[in-house]
C-alpha positions in Angstrom: -40.5 253.5 92.1 -39.9 249.4 91.9 -39.8 249.2 88.2 -37.7 252.2 87.2 -34.4 250.7 90.7 -35.9 247.6 88.4 -34.7 249.6 85.0 -31.4 250.6 86.0 -30.1 246.5 87.2 -30.9 246.4 84.2 -29.0 248.6 81.9 -26.4 248.0 84.8 -25.8 244.8 83.6 -26.7 246.0 80.0 -24.4 248.2 80.5 -26.7 250.5 78.5 -29.4 252.3 79.2 -32.4 249.6 77.9 -35.9 251.0 79.1 -38.3 249.0 76.6 -39.9 246.0 78.0 -39.4 243.0 76.0 -42.5 242.7 75.0 -43.0 245.5 73.9 -39.3 245.3 72.2 -41.3 242.8 70.1 -44.0 244.9 69.0 -42.7 248.1 68.2 -39.6 247.1 66.3 -36.3 246.3 68.8 -36.7 249.4 70.0 -33.9 249.9 73.3 -35.8 253.8 73.8 -39.0 255.0 73.8 -39.1 258.7 72.9 -35.6 259.3 73.4 -34.1 261.1 70.0 -37.8 260.8 68.5 -40.1 262.3 67.1 -43.5 260.5 67.5 -44.3 258.0 69.9 -43.6 254.2 69.0 -46.6 252.7 71.5 -49.1 256.1 69.8 -48.0 258.4 67.3 -48.2 261.2 69.7 -45.2 263.9 69.1 -42.2 264.8 70.9 -41.3 266.8 72.7 -37.7 268.2 74.0 -36.1 270.3 77.2 -33.3 271.0 79.1 -32.4 270.1 82.7 -29.5 270.5 84.1 -27.8 270.4 80.6 -29.5 266.9 80.3 -31.6 267.1 77.4 -35.6 265.4 78.4 -37.7 263.9 76.5 -42.0 263.5 77.0 -44.9 261.8 74.5 -47.3 265.0 75.2 -50.1 261.8 74.4 -48.3 259.0 76.1 -47.1 261.3 79.0 -48.9 264.9 79.3 -48.3 267.4 80.9 -49.6 267.0 84.8 -49.3 263.7 85.4 -46.8 263.9 87.6 -47.0 265.2 92.0 -43.9 267.0 91.4 -44.7 271.3 91.3 -41.4 271.8 90.8 -40.6 269.1 87.8 -43.8 271.0 85.7 -42.4 274.3 86.8 -39.4 272.9 84.3 -40.9 271.1 81.0 -41.9 274.0 78.8 -45.2 274.0 76.9 -43.9 274.5 73.8 -41.1 272.3 73.1 -38.2 274.5 72.6 -36.5 276.4 69.3 -33.2 274.6 67.6 -30.5 276.6 67.5 -29.4 276.6 63.8 -25.3 276.5 63.8 
């Protein structure tokens, strides 16, 4: 929880959401977010999946953030087993 609070404070102070610590930003080429809008994870190269929660898009690396890695049973029910297919315009 304390890490989340620190990230929110940093985002407020910077005027932007930055979820990558300075050491990792340098290590992974100046990234500001680990998996947001990415198809692969910069940390492990694993596949990033996305799904909607209350009209917002959530992202997770299937390797670094596997299903079942939380005690929040409701969150597990909301996360899809496979990524949703993109709708074509």
